[in-house]
C-alpha positions as CSV (number, residue, x, y, z in Angstrom):
1,M,-60.4,164.2,26.4
2,T,-59.0,161.9,23.8
3,R,-60.9,159.1,22.3
4,A,-58.6,156.5,23.7
5,R,-59.0,157.9,27.2
6,R,-62.8,158.0,26.9
7,S,-62.8,154.3,25.7
8,R,-60.7,153.3,28.7
9,L,-63.0,155.2,31.1
10,A,-66.0,153.5,29.5
11,V,-64.4,150.1,29.9
12,A,-63.4,150.8,33.5
13,F,-66.9,152.0,34.3
14,A,-68.5,148.9,32.7
15,L,-66.1,146.6,34.7
16,M,-67.1,148.4,37.9
17,V,-70.8,147.8,37.2
18,V,-70.4,144.2,36.0
19,L,-67.8,142.7,38.3
20,P,-69.7,143.0,41.6
21,A,-72.6,141.1,40.0
22,C,-70.3,138.3,39.1
23,G,-70.0,137.1,42.7
24,G,-66.5,138.5,43.3
25,G,-65.4,139.2,46.8
26,G,-64.9,142.9,46.2
27,S,-68.2,144.1,47.6
28,T,-67.8,147.1,49.8
29,S,-71.4,147.0,51.2
30,P,-71.8,146.2,54.9
31,N,-72.6,142.8,56.1
32,P,-76.4,142.1,56.3
33,V,-77.9,142.9,59.7
34,P,-78.3,139.6,61.6
35,A,-81.9,138.5,62.1
36,A,-83.3,139.1,65.6
37,T,-83.5,136.1,67.8
38,P,-87.2,135.2,68.0
39,T,-88.9,135.4,71.4
40,P,-89.6,131.8,72.5
41,A,-93.3,130.9,72.7
42,P,-94.7,130.9,76.2
43,T,-94.9,127.5,77.9
44,T,-97.7,126.5,80.3
45,T,-97.1,123.9,82.9
46,V,-99.5,122.3,85.4
47,I,-98.1,123.0,88.9
48,F,-100.9,121.7,91.0
49,Q,-103.9,119.5,90.3
50,S,-106.2,117.9,92.8
51,A,-109.7,116.7,93.3
52,F,-111.1,118.2,96.5
53,P,-113.0,115.9,98.9
54,P,-116.8,116.0,99.2
55,L,-117.5,119.2,101.1
56,E,-120.7,119.7,103.1
57,Q,-122.3,123.2,103.0
58,F,-119.9,125.7,104.6
59,G,-117.1,123.1,104.4
60,V,-113.6,124.2,103.4
61,A,-110.5,122.6,101.9
62,I,-106.9,123.8,102.0
63,G,-104.0,122.9,99.8
64,D,-100.4,124.2,99.6
65,F,-98.4,124.2,96.4
66,P,-95.1,125.6,95.1
67,I,-95.0,128.2,92.3
68,P,-91.6,127.3,90.8
69,N,-90.8,130.5,88.9
70,G,-92.2,133.9,88.0
71,G,-94.9,134.1,85.4
72,T,-98.7,134.1,85.1
73,V,-100.6,131.7,87.4
74,R,-104.1,130.5,86.4
75,A,-106.2,128.5,88.8
76,T,-109.4,126.9,87.7
77,M,-111.9,125.2,90.0
78,D,-114.8,123.3,88.7
79,W,-117.5,121.5,90.7
80,T,-120.5,119.3,90.1
81,F,-123.6,121.3,90.8
82,A,-124.1,124.7,89.2
83,T,-126.6,125.5,92.0
84,N,-123.9,125.5,94.6
85,D,-121.9,128.6,95.5
86,M,-118.2,127.8,95.5
87,I,-115.5,130.4,96.3
88,F,-111.8,130.1,96.5
89,F,-108.7,132.1,97.4
90,I,-105.0,131.9,96.8
91,F,-102.6,133.3,99.4
92,S,-98.9,134.0,99.1
93,G,-97.0,131.7,101.4
94,T,-98.4,129.2,103.8
95,T,-98.9,131.3,106.9
96,C,-102.6,132.1,106.5
97,T,-104.4,130.1,109.1
98,D,-107.0,132.4,110.6
99,F,-109.7,131.9,107.9
100,E,-112.5,132.9,110.2
101,T,-111.1,136.4,110.6
102,F,-110.3,136.5,106.9
103,F,-113.9,135.7,106.0
104,D,-115.3,138.2,108.6
105,T,-113.0,141.1,107.8
106,G,-111.3,140.5,104.5
107,S,-107.9,140.3,106.1
108,A,-106.0,138.3,108.7
109,P,-102.4,138.1,109.9
110,G,-100.2,136.1,107.4
111,C,-102.9,136.2,104.7
112,T,-101.5,138.0,101.7
113,L,-104.1,137.5,99.0
114,L,-102.8,136.8,95.4
115,G,-106.3,136.2,93.9
116,Q,-109.8,135.2,94.6
117,H,-113.0,133.9,92.9
118,I,-116.1,134.9,94.7
119,A,-118.7,135.3,91.9
120,L,-121.5,133.1,93.1
121,R,-122.8,130.4,90.8
122,A,-120.1,131.3,88.2
123,K,-118.9,127.9,87.1
124,P,-116.0,127.2,86.7
125,G,-114.2,129.6,89.0
126,V,-111.0,131.2,87.6
127,I,-108.2,133.2,89.2
128,T,-105.3,134.7,87.2
129,F,-102.4,136.7,88.7
130,N,-98.7,137.3,88.1
131,V,-95.7,136.5,90.3
132,T,-92.2,137.7,89.8
133,A,-90.3,134.9,91.6
134,A,-90.7,131.4,93.0
135,Q,-92.8,131.1,96.1
136,N,-95.1,128.8,98.0
137,A,-98.9,129.4,98.0
138,R,-102.0,128.3,99.9
139,L,-105.3,127.5,98.2
140,L,-108.5,127.8,100.3
141,L,-111.9,126.8,98.8
142,A,-115.3,126.9,100.5
143,N,-118.7,125.5,99.6
144,L,-121.4,128.0,100.5
145,G,-124.0,125.5,99.5
146,P,-126.9,124.8,99.5
147,T,-125.8,121.1,99.1
148,G,-122.7,119.1,99.4
149,E,-120.1,119.4,96.7
150,S,-117.0,117.9,95.2
151,G,-114.8,118.9,92.2
152,V,-111.3,119.6,90.9
153,V,-108.7,122.4,91.0
154,Q,-106.0,122.8,88.4
155,I,-103.3,125.5,88.6
156,T,-100.9,126.3,85.7
157,L,-97.9,128.6,85.3
158,T,-97.2,130.3,82.0
159,R,-93.8,131.8,81.4
């Protein structure tokens, strides 16, 4: 190879190395991979909140509420006296009406249980469950005593 040819090759090689670094548009590298769309942070919304009326021993209260979307439902019940045994249940739909049979046998027509809190003297009571679609639900709470009781229930949906 002649000296002139070697010089031209050296200059061409130097230009190939230097020119892409100059910001020229001649880059042959692929476009950068687009950043993944971040997953949105979960949002929690209160879907039902109510104070329940004073309940005598063995009294019950019922409340219906909509669950507007699929997601994680969390129901929290708190009451005044830690010495009282409070229990509560959440049923799918609003067709559960035979609570006596449900309490006696653990099931009754129209009573599809979504969740329950029956741990005695465990205050506050919490139920957590998942739903895949919007639906209506029925809340049933009972005061097993030994004294009258009142309190609040709050139900949230996280999606």
